[in-house]
FIKOLZA-1660 file (N, C-alpha, C; in steps of 0.1 Angstrom, whole numbers, plus 5000, padded with zeros to 4 digits):
% residues 249
   i   px   py   pz ch aa at
   1 5008 4988 5000  A  X  N
   1 5000 5000 5000  A  X CA
   1 5009 5013 5000  A  X  C
   2 5019 5012 5008  A  X  N
   2 5028 5023 5009  A  X CA
   2 5036 5026 4996  A  X  C
   3 5039 5014 4989  A  X  N
   3 5046 5016 4976  A  X CA
   3 5037 5021 4966  A  X  C
   4 5024 5018 4966  A  X  N
   4 5014 5023 4957  A  X CA
   4 5013 5038 4958  A  X  C
   5 5012 5043 4971  A  X  N
   5 5011 5057 4973  A  X CA
   5 5023 5065 4968  A  X  C
   6 5035 5059 4970  A  X  N
   6 5048 5065 4965  A  X CA
   6 5047 5066 4950  A  X  C
   7 5043 5055 4943  A  X  N
   7 5043 5055 4929  A  X CA
   7 5033 5065 4924  A  X  C
   8 5021 5066 4931  A  X  N
   8 5011 5076 4926  A  X CA
   8 5016 5090 4928  A  X  C
   9 5023 5093 4939  A  X  N
   9 5029 5106 4941  A  X CA
   9 5039 5109 4931  A  X  C
  10 5047 5099 4927  A  X  N
  10 5057 5101 4917  A  X CA
  10 5051 5104 4903  A  X  C
  11 5040 5097 4900  A  X  N
  11 5033 5099 4888  A  X CA
  11 5027 5113 4887  A  X  C
  12 5021 5118 4898  A  X  N
  12 5016 5131 4898  A  X CA
  12 5026 5142 4896  A  X  C
  13 5038 5140 4903  A  X  N
  13 5049 5149 4902  A  X CA
  13 5054 5150 4888  A  X  C
  14 5055 5138 4881  A  X  N
  14 5060 5138 4867  A  X CA
  14 5050 5145 4858  A  X  C
  15 5037 5143 4860  A  X  N
  15 5027 5149 4852  A  X CA
  15 5028 5164 4854  A  X  C
  16 5030 5168 4866  A  X  N
  16 5031 5183 4869  A  X CA
  16 5042 5189 4861  A  X  C
  17 5054 5182 4861  A  X  N
  17 5066 5187 4854  A  X CA
  17 5062 5189 4839  A  X  C
  18 5056 5179 4834  A  X  N
  18 5052 5179 4819  A  X CA
  18 5043 5190 4816  A  X  C
  19 5033 5192 4825  A  X  N
  19 5023 5203 4823  A  X CA
  19 5030 5216 4824  A  X  C
  20 5040 5218 4832  A  X  N
  20 5046 5231 4834  A  X CA
  20 5056 5233 4823  A  X  C
  21 5063 5223 4819  A  X  N
  21 5074 5224 4809  A  X CA
  21 5068 5225 4795  A  X  C
  22 5056 5219 4793  A  X  N
  22 5051 5218 4779  A  X CA
  22 5048 5232 4774  A  X  C
  23 5039 5240 4780  A  X  N
  23 5035 5253 4774  A  X CA
  23 5047 5262 4773  A  X  C
  24 5056 5261 4783  A  X  N
  24 5068 5271 4783  A  X CA
  24 5076 5269 4770  A  X  C
  25 5077 5256 4765  A  X  N
  25 5086 5254 4754  A  X CA
  25 5078 5256 4741  A  X  C
  26 5065 5255 4741  A  X  N
  26 5057 5255 4729  A  X CA
  26 5053 5269 4725  A  X  C
  27 5062 5277 4720  A  X  N
  27 5058 5290 4716  A  X CA
  27 5065 5293 4702  A  X  C
  28 5060 5304 4696  A  X  N
  28 5066 5307 4683  A  X CA
  28 5081 5311 4685  A  X  C
  29 5090 5305 4677  A  X  N
  29 5104 5308 4678  A  X CA
  29 5110 5310 4664  A  X  C
  30 5122 5315 4664  A  X  N
  30 5130 5317 4652  A  X CA
  30 5144 5312 4653  A  X  C
  31 5148 5304 4643  A  X  N
  31 5161 5298 4642  A  X CA
  31 5167 5300 4628  A  X  C
  32 5180 5303 4628  A  X  N
  32 5186 5305 4615  A  X CA
  32 5190 5291 4609  A  X  C
  33 5191 5290 4596  A  X  N
  33 5196 5278 4589  A  X CA
  33 5211 5281 4588  A  X  C
  34 5219 5274 4596  A  X  N
  34 5233 5277 4596  A  X CA
  34 5235 5287 4607  A  X  C
  35 5242 5298 4603  A  X  N
  35 5244 5309 4613  A  X CA
  35 5239 5322 4608  A  X  C
  36 5236 5331 4617  A  X  N
  36 5231 5345 4614  A  X CA
  36 5242 5354 4618  A  X  C
  37 5252 5357 4609  A  X  N
  37 5263 5366 4613  A  X CA
  37 5260 5381 4611  A  X  C
  38 5265 5389 4620  A  X  N
  38 5263 5403 4619  A  X CA
  38 5268 5408 4605  A  X  C
  39 5260 5417 4598  A  X  N
  39 5264 5422 4585  A  X CA
  39 5262 5413 4574  A  X  C
  40 5257 5400 4577  A  X  N
  40 5255 5391 4566  A  X CA
  40 5241 5388 4563  A  X  C
  41 5239 5378 4555  A  X  N
  41 5225 5373 4551  A  X CA
  41 5223 5360 4556  A  X  C
  42 5210 5356 4559  A  X  N
  42 5206 5344 4565  A  X CA
  42 5192 5339 4561  A  X  C
  43 5190 5327 4562  A  X  N
  43 5176 5321 4561  A  X CA
  43 5171 5318 4574  A  X  C
  44 5160 5323 4578  A  X  N
  44 5154 5321 4591  A  X CA
  44 5141 5312 4590  A  X  C
  45 5139 5304 4600  A  X  N
  45 5127 5296 4601  A  X CA
  45 5119 5300 4613  A  X  C
  46 5107 5305 4610  A  X  N
  46 5098 5308 4621  A  X CA
  46 5090 5295 4624  A  X  C
  47 5092 5289 4636  A  X  N
  47 5085 5277 4639  A  X CA
  47 5073 5279 4648  A  X  C
  48 5062 5274 4643  A  X  N
  48 5049 5277 4650  A  X CA
  48 5042 5264 4654  A  X  C
  49 5043 5261 4667  A  X  N
  49 5036 5249 4672  A  X CA
  49 5021 5252 4675  A  X  C
  50 5013 5242 4674  A  X  N
  50 4999 5243 4678  A  X CA
  50 4997 5239 4693  A  X  C
  51 4993 5249 4701  A  X  N
  51 4992 5246 4716  A  X CA
  51 4978 5242 4720  A  X  C
  52 4968 5242 4711  A  X  N
  52 4955 5239 4715  A  X CA
  52 4950 5225 4711  A  X  C
  53 4942 5219 4718  A  X  N
  53 4937 5205 4715  A  X CA
  53 4925 5205 4706  A  X  C
  54 4917 5216 4706  A  X  N
  54 4905 5217 4699  A  X CA
  54 4904 5228 4688  A  X  C
  55 4916 5233 4685  A  X  N
  55 4916 5244 4675  A  X CA
  55 4929 5243 4666  A  X  C
  56 4928 5248 4654  A  X  N
  56 4940 5248 4645  A  X CA
  56 4945 5262 4643  A  X  C
  57 4958 5263 4640  A  X  N
  57 4963 5277 4637  A  X CA
  57 4961 5280 4622  A  X  C
  58 4956 5292 4620  A  X  N
  58 4952 5295 4606  A  X CA
  58 4959 5308 4601  A  X  C
  59 4967 5314 4610  A  X  N
  59 4973 5327 4607  A  X CA
  59 4985 5330 4615  A  X  C
  60 4995 5335 4609  A  X  N
  60 5007 5340 4617  A  X CA
  60 5012 5353 4611  A  X  C
  61 5014 5363 4620  A  X  N
  61 5019 5376 4617  A  X CA
  61 5032 5378 4624  A  X  C
  62 5043 5381 4616  A  X  N
  62 5056 5384 4622  A  X CA
  62 5060 5398 4619  A  X  C
  63 5062 5406 4630  A  X  N
  63 5066 5420 4628  A  X CA
  63 5081 5421 4629  A  X  C
  64 5087 5428 4619  A  X  N
  64 5101 5429 4618  A  X CA
  64 5106 5441 4626  A  X  C
  65 5118 5441 4632  A  X  N
  65 5123 5451 4641  A  X CA
  65 5124 5465 4634  A  X  C
  66 5118 5475 4639  A  X  N
  66 5118 5488 4633  A  X CA
  66 5132 5495 4636  A  X  C
  67 5138 5491 4648  A  X  N
  67 5150 5498 4652  A  X CA
  67 5162 5493 4644  A  X  C
  68 5161 5481 4637  A  X  N
  68 5171 5475 4629  A  X CA
  68 5164 5470 4616  A  X  C
  69 5160 5479 4607  A  X  N
  69 5153 5475 4595  A  X CA
  69 5162 5467 4586  A  X  C
  70 5156 5457 4579  A  X  N
  70 5163 5448 4570  A  X CA
  70 5160 5452 4556  A  X  C
  71 5170 5454 4548  A  X  N
  71 5168 5459 4534  A  X CA
  71 5162 5448 4525  A  X  C
  72 5165 5435 4528  A  X  N
  72 5160 5424 4520  A  X CA
  72 5152 5414 4529  A  X  C
  73 5140 5412 4526  A  X  N
  73 5132 5402 4532  A  X CA
  73 5124 5394 4522  A  X  C
  74 5127 5381 4520  A  X  N
  74 5121 5373 4510  A  X CA
  74 5115 5360 4515  A  X  C
  75 5102 5359 4517  A  X  N
  75 5097 5347 4523  A  X CA
  75 5096 5336 4512  A  X  C
  76 5098 5323 4517  A  X  N
  76 5097 5312 4508  A  X CA
  76 5082 5307 4508  A  X  C
  77 5078 5303 4496  A  X  N
  77 5064 5299 4495  A  X CA
  77 5061 5286 4503  A  X  C
  78 5050 5286 4510  A  X  N
  78 5046 5275 4518  A  X CA
  78 5033 5270 4513  A  X  C
  79 5033 5257 4508  A  X  N
  79 5020 5252 4502  A  X CA
  79 5008 5253 4512  A  X  C
  80 4997 5258 4506  A  X  N
  80 4985 5259 4514  A  X CA
  80 4984 5272 4522  A  X  C
  81 4994 5281 4521  A  X  N
  81 4994 5294 4528  A  X CA
  81 4996 5306 4519  A  X  C
  82 4988 5316 4521  A  X  N
  82 4989 5329 4513  A  X CA
  82 4999 5338 4521  A  X  C
  83 5007 5346 4514  A  X  N
  83 5017 5354 4520  A  X CA
  83 5014 5369 4517  A  X  C
  84 5014 5377 4527  A  X  N
  84 5013 5392 4525  A  X CA
  84 5025 5399 4531  A  X  C
  85 5031 5408 4524  A  X  N
  85 5042 5415 4528  A  X CA
  85 5039 5430 4530  A  X  C
  86 5040 5436 4542  A  X  N
  86 5038 5450 4544  A  X CA
  86 5051 5457 4545  A  X  C
  87 5052 5469 4539  A  X  N
  87 5064 5477 4540  A  X CA
  87 5061 5491 4546  A  X  C
  88 5071 5497 4552  A  X  N
  88 5069 5511 4558  A  X CA
  88 5081 5519 4554  A  X  C
  89 5078 5533 4554  A  X  N
  89 5089 5542 4550  A  X CA
  89 5099 5543 4562  A  X  C
  90 5111 5545 4558  A  X  N
  90 5122 5546 4568  A  X CA
  90 5124 5560 4572  A  X  C
  91 5126 5563 4585  A  X  N
  91 5130 5576 4589  A  X CA
  91 5144 5580 4584  A  X  C
  92 5152 5570 4583  A  X  N
  92 5166 5572 4579  A  X CA
  92 5169 5561 4568  A  X  C
  93 5171 5566 4555  A  X  N
  93 5173 5556 4544  A  X CA
  93 5185 5547 4547  A  X  C
  94 5185 5535 4542  A  X  N
  94 5196 5526 4543  A  X CA
  94 5205 5527 4530  A  X  C
  95 5218 5526 4532  A  X  N
  95 5227 5525 4521  A  X CA
  95 5231 5511 4518  A  X  C
  96 5227 5505 4507  A  X  N
  96 5230 5491 4504  A  X CA
  96 5235 5489 4490  A  X  C
  97 5248 5485 4489  A  X  N
  97 5254 5483 4476  A  X CA
  97 5253 5495 4468  A  X  C
  98 5255 5507 4474  A  X  N
  98 5256 5519 4467  A  X CA
  98 5242 5525 4464  A  X  C
  99 5231 5519 4468  A  X  N
  99 5218 5523 4466  A  X CA
  99 5211 5527 4479  A  X  C
 100 5202 5537 4478  A  X  N
 100 5195 5542 4490  A  X CA
 100 5182 5534 4491  A  X  C
 101 5179 5528 4502  A  X  N
 101 5167 5521 4505  A  X CA
 101 5158 5530 4514  A  X  C
 102 5146 5534 4509  A  X  N
 102 5138 5543 4516  A  X CA
 102 5126 5536 4524  A  X  C
 103 5124 5523 4521  A  X  N
 103 5114 5516 4528  A  X CA
 103 5119 5501 4531  A  X  C
 104 5113 5495 4541  A  X  N
 104 5117 5482 4544  A  X CA
 104 5105 5474 4549  A  X  C
 105 5106 5461 4549  A  X  N
 105 5095 5452 4553  A  X CA
 105 5092 5454 4568  A  X  C
 106 5080 5457 4571  A  X  N
 106 5076 5458 4585  A  X CA
 106 5069 5446 4591  A  X  C
 107 5062 5439 4582  A  X  N
 107 5054 5427 4586  A  X CA
 107 5052 5417 4575  A  X  C
 108 5053 5404 4579  A  X  N
 108 5049 5394 4569  A  X CA
 108 5038 5385 4576  A  X  C
 109 5027 5383 4568  A  X  N
 109 5016 5376 4573  A  X CA
 109 5013 5363 4565  A  X  C
 110 5012 5352 4571  A  X  N
 110 5009 5339 4565  A  X CA
 110 4994 5336 4569  A  X  C
 111 4986 5334 4559  A  X  N
 111 4972 5330 4562  A  X CA
 111 4968 5317 4555  A  X  C
 112 4962 5308 4562  A  X  N
 112 4959 5294 4557  A  X CA
 112 4949 5296 4546  A  X  C
 113 4952 5289 4535  A  X  N
 113 4943 5289 4523  A  X CA
 113 4936 5275 4523  A  X  C
 114 4943 5265 4520  A  X  N
 114 4937 5251 4520  A  X CA
 114 4945 5243 4530  A  X  C
 115 4951 5249 4540  A  X  N
 115 4959 5242 4549  A  X CA
 115 4958 5248 4563  A  X  C
 116 4964 5242 4573  A  X  N
 116 4963 5247 4587  A  X CA
 116 4973 5239 4595  A  X  C
 117 4975 5244 4608  A  X  N
 117 4984 5237 4617  A  X CA
 117 4975 5230 4627  A  X  C
 118 4973 5217 4625  A  X  N
 118 4963 5210 4634  A  X CA
 118 4969 5207 4648  A  X  C
 119 4961 5204 4657  A  X  N
 119 4966 5201 4671  A  X CA
 119 4976 5190 4670  A  X  C
 120 4987 5192 4678  A  X  N
 120 4998 5182 4678  A  X CA
 120 5008 5183 4667  A  X  C
 121 5007 5194 4659  A  X  N
 121 5016 5196 4648  A  X CA
 121 5023 5210 4649  A  X  C
 122 5033 5212 4641  A  X  N
 122 5039 5225 4639  A  X CA
 122 5042 5227 4625  A  X  C
 123 5045 5240 4621  A  X  N
 123 5048 5244 4608  A  X CA
 123 5059 5254 4608  A  X  C
 124 5068 5253 4598  A  X  N
 124 5079 5263 4597  A  X CA
 124 5077 5272 4585  A  X  C
 125 5080 5285 4587  A  X  N
 125 5078 5295 4577  A  X CA
 125 5092 5301 4574  A  X  C
 126 5099 5297 4563  A  X  N
 126 5112 5302 4560  A  X CA
 126 5112 5316 4554  A  X  C
 127 5122 5324 4557  A  X  N
 127 5124 5337 4552  A  X CA
 127 5139 5340 4550  A  X  C
 128 5142 5345 4539  A  X  N
 128 5156 5350 4536  A  X CA
 128 5157 5365 4540  A  X  C
 129 5167 5368 4548  A  X  N
 129 5168 5382 4552  A  X CA
 129 5182 5387 4552  A  X  C
 130 5184 5400 4551  A  X  N
 130 5197 5407 4552  A  X CA
 130 5196 5421 4548  A  X  C
 131 5206 5429 4549  A  X  N
 131 5218 5425 4556  A  X CA
 131 5215 5427 4571  A  X  C
 132 5219 5417 4579  A  X  N
 132 5217 5418 4594  A  X CA
 132 5226 5429 4600  A  X  C
 133 5221 5435 4610  A  X  N
 133 5228 5447 4616  A  X CA
 133 5241 5443 4622  A  X  C
 134 5251 5452 4621  A  X  N
 134 5264 5450 4627  A  X CA
 134 5266 5455 4641  A  X  C
 135 5256 5463 4645  A  X  N
 135 5256 5469 4658  A  X CA
 135 5246 5464 4668  A  X  C
 136 5242 5451 4666  A  X  N
 136 5233 5445 4675  A  X CA
 136 5237 5430 4678  A  X  C
 137 5233 5425 4689  A  X  N
 137 5236 5411 4693  A  X CA
 137 5224 5402 4690  A  X  C
 138 5212 5408 4689  A  X  N
 138 5201 5400 4687  A  X CA
 138 5190 5408 4680  A  X  C
 139 5180 5402 4674  A  X  N
 139 5168 5408 4668  A  X CA
 139 5156 5402 4674  A  X  C
 140 5146 5410 4677  A  X  N
 140 5134 5406 4683  A  X CA
 140 5122 5407 4673  A  X  C
 141 5115 5396 4670  A  X  N
 141 5104 5396 4661  A  X CA
 141 5091 5393 4669  A  X  C
 142 5083 5403 4670  A  X  N
 142 5070 5401 4677  A  X CA
 142 5060 5394 4667  A  X  C
 143 5054 5383 4673  A  X  N
 143 5046 5374 4664  A  X CA
 143 5032 5373 4670  A  X  C
 144 5022 5372 4661  A  X  N
 144 5008 5370 4666  A  X CA
 144 5002 5357 4659  A  X  C
 145 4997 5348 4667  A  X  N
 145 4992 5335 4662  A  X CA
 145 4977 5335 4664  A  X  C
 146 4970 5332 4653  A  X  N
 146 4955 5331 4653  A  X CA
 146 4950 5317 4651  A  X  C
 147 4940 5313 4659  A  X  N
 147 4934 5300 4657  A  X CA
 147 4920 5301 4650  A  X  C
 148 4916 5290 4645  A  X  N
 148 4903 5290 4638  A  X CA
 148 4891 5292 4647  A  X  C
 149 4893 5292 4660  A  X  N
 149 4882 5295 4669  A  X CA
 149 4882 5310 4673  A  X  C
 150 4890 5318 4666  A  X  N
 150 4891 5333 4668  A  X CA
 150 4900 5336 4679  A  X  C
 151 4906 5327 4686  A  X  N
 151 4916 5330 4697  A  X CA
 151 4929 5336 4691  A  X  C
 152 4934 5346 4697  A  X  N
 152 4946 5352 4693  A  X CA
 152 4956 5352 4704  A  X  C
 153 4968 5347 4701  A  X  N
 153 4979 5347 4711  A  X CA
 153 4990 5356 4706  A  X  C
 154 4994 5365 4715  A  X  N
 154 5004 5375 4711  A  X CA
 154 5017 5372 4717  A  X  C
 155 5027 5368 4709  A  X  N
 155 5040 5364 4713  A  X CA
 155 5049 5377 4712  A  X  C
 156 5047 5386 4721  A  X  N
 156 5053 5400 4720  A  X CA
 156 5062 5404 4732  A  X  C
 157 5063 5396 4742  A  X  N
 157 5070 5400 4754  A  X CA
 157 5085 5398 4752  A  X  C
 158 5093 5409 4753  A  X  N
 158 5107 5408 4751  A  X CA
 158 5114 5402 4764  A  X  C
 159 5122 5392 4762  A  X  N
 159 5129 5386 4774  A  X CA
 159 5140 5396 4779  A  X  C
 160 5143 5395 4792  A  X  N
 160 5153 5404 4798  A  X CA
 160 5165 5395 4801  A  X  C
 161 5177 5400 4799  A  X  N
 161 5189 5392 4802  A  X CA
 161 5190 5389 4817  A  X  C
 162 5191 5376 4820  A  X  N
 162 5192 5371 4833  A  X CA
 162 5179 5370 4840  A  X  C
 163 5168 5373 4833  A  X  N
 163 5155 5372 4839  A  X CA
 163 5148 5360 4835  A  X  C
 164 5136 5357 4841  A  X  N
 164 5128 5345 4838  A  X CA
 164 5121 5347 4824  A  X  C
 165 5119 5336 4817  A  X  N
 165 5112 5337 4804  A  X CA
 165 5098 5342 4806  A  X  C
 166 5093 5352 4798  A  X  N
 166 5080 5357 4799  A  X CA
 166 5069 5346 4796  A  X  C
 167 5057 5348 4799  A  X  N
 167 5046 5339 4796  A  X CA
 167 5044 5338 4781  A  X  C
 168 5045 5349 4774  A  X  N
 168 5044 5349 4759  A  X CA
 168 5056 5356 4753  A  X  C
 169 5067 5349 4753  A  X  N
 169 5080 5355 4748  A  X CA
 169 5079 5357 4732  A  X  C
 170 5085 5368 4728  A  X  N
 170 5087 5371 4714  A  X CA
 170 5098 5363 4709  A  X  C
 171 5098 5359 4696  A  X  N
 171 5109 5351 4690  A  X CA
 171 5121 5360 4690  A  X  C
 172 5133 5355 4694  A  X  N
 172 5145 5362 4694  A  X CA
 172 5156 5355 4686  A  X  C
 173 5162 5363 4677  A  X  N
 173 5173 5357 4669  A  X CA
 173 5187 5362 4674  A  X  C
 174 5195 5353 4678  A  X  N
 174 5208 5356 4683  A  X CA
 174 5218 5358 4671  A  X  C
 175 5225 5369 4671  A  X  N
 175 5235 5371 4660  A  X CA
 175 5249 5367 4664  A  X  C
 176 5256 5360 4655  A  X  N
 176 5270 5356 4657  A  X CA
 176 5279 5367 4652  A  X  C
 177 5292 5365 4656  A  X  N
 177 5302 5375 4652  A  X CA
 177 5303 5376 4636  A  X  C
 178 5306 5388 4632  A  X  N
 178 5307 5391 4617  A  X CA
 178 5318 5382 4611  A  X  C
 179 5316 5377 4599  A  X  N
 179 5327 5370 4592  A  X CA
 179 5333 5379 4582  A  X  C
 180 5345 5375 4577  A  X  N
 180 5352 5383 4567  A  X CA
 180 5344 5384 4554  A  X  C
 181 5337 5374 4551  A  X  N
 181 5329 5374 4539  A  X CA
 181 5314 5372 4543  A  X  C
 182 5306 5383 4542  A  X  N
 182 5293 5383 4547  A  X CA
 182 5284 5373 4539  A  X  C
 183 5288 5369 4527  A  X  N
 183 5280 5360 4519  A  X CA
 183 5285 5346 4521  A  X  C
 184 5295 5344 4529  A  X  N
 184 5299 5330 4532  A  X CA
 184 5309 5325 4523  A  X  C
 185 5316 5334 4514  A  X  N
 185 5325 5329 4504  A  X CA
 185 5339 5328 4509  A  X  C
 186 5342 5335 4521  A  X  N
 186 5356 5335 4526  A  X CA
 186 5362 5322 4529  A  X  C
 187 5354 5313 4535  A  X  N
 187 5359 5300 4539  A  X CA
 187 5362 5292 4527  A  X  C
 188 5353 5293 4517  A  X  N
 188 5355 5286 4504  A  X CA
 188 5367 5290 4497  A  X  C
 189 5370 5304 4497  A  X  N
 189 5382 5309 4490  A  X CA
 189 5394 5304 4497  A  X  C
 190 5394 5304 4511  A  X  N
 190 5406 5300 4518  A  X CA
 190 5408 5285 4516  A  X  C
 191 5398 5278 4515  A  X  N
 191 5399 5263 4512  A  X CA
 191 5405 5261 4499  A  X  C
 192 5401 5269 4489  A  X  N
 192 5406 5268 4475  A  X CA
 192 5421 5271 4475  A  X  C
 193 5424 5282 4482  A  X  N
 193 5438 5286 4482  A  X CA
 193 5447 5275 4489  A  X  C
 194 5441 5269 4499  A  X  N
 194 5448 5259 4506  A  X CA
 194 5450 5247 4497  A  X  C
 195 5440 5243 4489  A  X  N
 195 5441 5232 4480  A  X CA
 195 5451 5235 4469  A  X  C
 196 5452 5248 4464  A  X  N
 196 5462 5252 4454  A  X CA
 196 5476 5250 4460  A  X  C
 197 5478 5255 4472  A  X  N
 197 5491 5253 4478  A  X CA
 197 5495 5239 4479  A  X  C
 198 5485 5231 4484  A  X  N
 198 5488 5216 4485  A  X CA
 198 5492 5210 4472  A  X  C
 199 5485 5215 4461  A  X  N
 199 5487 5209 4448  A  X CA
 199 5501 5213 4443  A  X  C
 200 5505 5226 4446  A  X  N
 200 5518 5231 4442  A  X CA
 200 5529 5223 4450  A  X  C
 201 5527 5221 4463  A  X  N
 201 5537 5213 4471  A  X CA
 201 5538 5199 4465  A  X  C
 202 5527 5193 4462  A  X  N
 202 5527 5179 4457  A  X CA
 202 5534 5178 4444  A  X  C
 203 5532 5188 4435  A  X  N
 203 5539 5189 4422  A  X CA
 203 5554 5190 4424  A  X  C
 204 5558 5199 4433  A  X  N
 204 5572 5201 4435  A  X CA
 204 5578 5188 4441  A  X  C
 205 5571 5182 4450  A  X  N
 205 5576 5170 4456  A  X CA
 205 5578 5159 4446  A  X  C
 206 5568 5158 4436  A  X  N
 206 5568 5148 4426  A  X CA
 206 5580 5150 4417  A  X  C
 207 5583 5163 4413  A  X  N
 207 5594 5166 4405  A  X CA
 207 5607 5163 4411  A  X  C
 208 5608 5166 4425  A  X  N
 208 5620 5162 4432  A  X CA
 208 5622 5147 4432  A  X  C
 209 5611 5140 4434  A  X  N
 209 5612 5125 4434  A  X CA
 209 5617 5120 4421  A  X  C
 210 5611 5125 4410  A  X  N
 210 5615 5121 4396  A  X CA
 210 5630 5124 4394  A  X  C
 211 5634 5136 4398  A  X  N
 211 5648 5140 4396  A  X CA
 211 5658 5131 4404  A  X  C
 212 5654 5128 4417  A  X  N
 212 5662 5119 4425  A  X CA
 212 5662 5105 4419  A  X  C
 213 5651 5101 4414  A  X  N
 213 5651 5087 4407  A  X CA
 213 5659 5087 4395  A  X  C
 214 5658 5098 4387  A  X  N
 214 5666 5099 4375  A  X CA
 214 5681 5099 4378  A  X  C
 215 5685 5107 4388  A  X  N
 215 5699 5108 4392  A  X CA
 215 5704 5094 4397  A  X  C
 216 5696 5087 4405  A  X  N
 216 5699 5074 4410  A  X CA
 216 5701 5064 4399  A  X  C
 217 5692 5065 4389  A  X  N
 217 5693 5056 4378  A  X CA
 217 5706 5058 4370  A  X  C
 218 5709 5072 4368  A  X  N
 218 5722 5075 4360  A  X CA
 218 5734 5070 4368  A  X  C
 219 5734 5071 4381  A  X  N
 219 5746 5066 4389  A  X CA
 219 5747 5051 4388  A  X  C
 220 5736 5045 4388  A  X  N
 220 5736 5030 4387  A  X CA
 220 5741 5025 4374  A  X  C
 221 5737 5032 4363  A  X  N
 221 5741 5029 4350  A  X CA
 221 5756 5031 4348  A  X  C
 222 5761 5042 4353  A  X  N
 222 5775 5045 4352  A  X CA
 222 5783 5035 4359  A  X  C
 223 5779 5031 4371  A  X  N
 223 5786 5021 4379  A  X CA
 223 5787 5008 4371  A  X  C
 224 5775 5004 4366  A  X  N
 224 5774 4991 4359  A  X CA
 224 5784 4991 4347  A  X  C
 225 5784 5002 4339  A  X  N
 225 5793 5003 4327  A  X CA
 225 5807 5002 4331  A  X  C
 226 5810 5009 4343  A  X  N
 226 5824 5009 4347  A  X CA
 226 5829 4995 4351  A  X  C
 227 5820 4988 4358  A  X  N
 227 5824 4974 4362  A  X CA
 227 5826 4965 4349  A  X  C
 228 5817 4967 4340  A  X  N
 228 5818 4959 4327  A  X CA
 228 5831 4962 4320  A  X  C
 229 5835 4975 4320  A  X  N
 229 5847 4979 4314  A  X CA
 229 5859 4973 4320  A  X  C
 230 5859 4973 4334  A  X  N
 230 5870 4967 4341  A  X CA
 230 5871 4952 4338  A  X  C
 231 5860 4945 4338  A  X  N
 231 5860 4930 4335  A  X CA
 231 5865 4928 4321  A  X  C
 232 5861 4936 4311  A  X  N
 232 5866 4934 4298  A  X CA
 232 5881 4937 4297  A  X  C
 233 5885 4947 4305  A  X  N
 233 5900 4950 4305  A  X CA
 233 5908 4939 4311  A  X  C
 234 5903 4933 4322  A  X  N
 234 5910 4922 4328  A  X CA
 234 5911 4910 4319  A  X  C
 235 5899 4907 4312  A  X  N
 235 5898 4896 4303  A  X CA
 235 5908 4898 4291  A  X  C
 236 5909 4911 4287  A  X  N
 236 5919 4913 4276  A  X CA
 236 5933 4911 4280  A  X  C
 237 5937 4915 4292  A  X  N
 237 5950 4913 4296  A  X CA
 237 5954 4898 4298  A  X  C
 238 5944 4891 4303  A  X  N
 238 5946 4877 4305  A  X CA
 238 5948 4870 4292  A  X  C
 239 5940 4874 4282  A  X  N
 239 5941 4868 4269  A  X CA
 239 5954 4871 4262  A  X  C
 240 5959 4883 4265  A  X  N
 240 5972 4887 4259  A  X CA
 240 5983 4878 4265  A  X  C
 241 5983 4876 4278  A  X  N
 241 5993 4868 4285  A  X CA
 241 5993 4854 4280  A  X  C
 242 5981 4848 4279  A  X  N
 242 5980 4834 4274  A  X CA
 242 5985 4833 4259  A  X  C
 243 5982 4843 4252  A  X  N
 243 5987 4842 4237  A  X CA
 243 6002 4843 4237  A  X  C
 244 6008 4851 4246  A  X  N
 244 6023 4853 4246  A  X CA
 244 6029 4840 4250  A  X  C
 245 6024 4833 4260  A  X  N
 245 6029 4820 4264  A  X CA
 245 6029 4810 4253  A  X  C
 246 6018 4809 4246  A  X  N
 246 6017 4799 4235  A  X CA
 246 6027 4802 4224  A  X  C
 247 6030 4814 4221  A  X  N
 247 6040 4817 4210  A  X CA
 247 6054 4813 4215  A  X  C
 248 6057 4816 4228  A  X  N
 248 6070 4812 4234  A  X CA
 248 6072 4797 4234  A  X  C
 249 6061 4790 4236  A  X  N
 249 6062 4775 4236  A  X CA
 249 6064 4770 4221  A  X  C
% end
């Protein structure tokens, strides 16, 4: 009886942990494909889980940071979802590749057409963005999730450093240190240069090997000819001595 009570208490405790941990983890989030380096370009996935048992998600609105506007925002088509892009005028134009950008994307909205996020499932919404700011460590994207029962969940609370996670945290993108090549070509170029150096070293080593082999072959040939000459010379002397003895006899 005592063991049964302990088991029951353990089960209740475990269920409580799951109930507490579940909702905290199931919120709209953003993750880069690869890395999101300062000053570079990246592909982001906005992950939207369904938290309801009796309703489906039919709409997602993602607001882009106004304090760090992005000159390029290109969503990827998602089957079964319509995409709307809203832009706004910038107070301070951006200078990108020698051109002035006077407006930037302020919001992207995905609305279910012949699809939805059913209970127990999640959906990812990919977006290509850039150039990422060089003077920030993170970007906050406030998101609004709408269900087919008209319920609206606002993921707009900004987390504080060292503080507890809010009840409805906004998606936060952490930025990594800037790379030499913002488009990711630097590593490839370095690798190519390294391969070229290795190829040159290999060619030089091969030439040295051939030269050494050729020199060794020449030395061997010379030695062989010298020995043959000595043998022939000795044979000639011996023949001369024998011929002289026969004449004397």
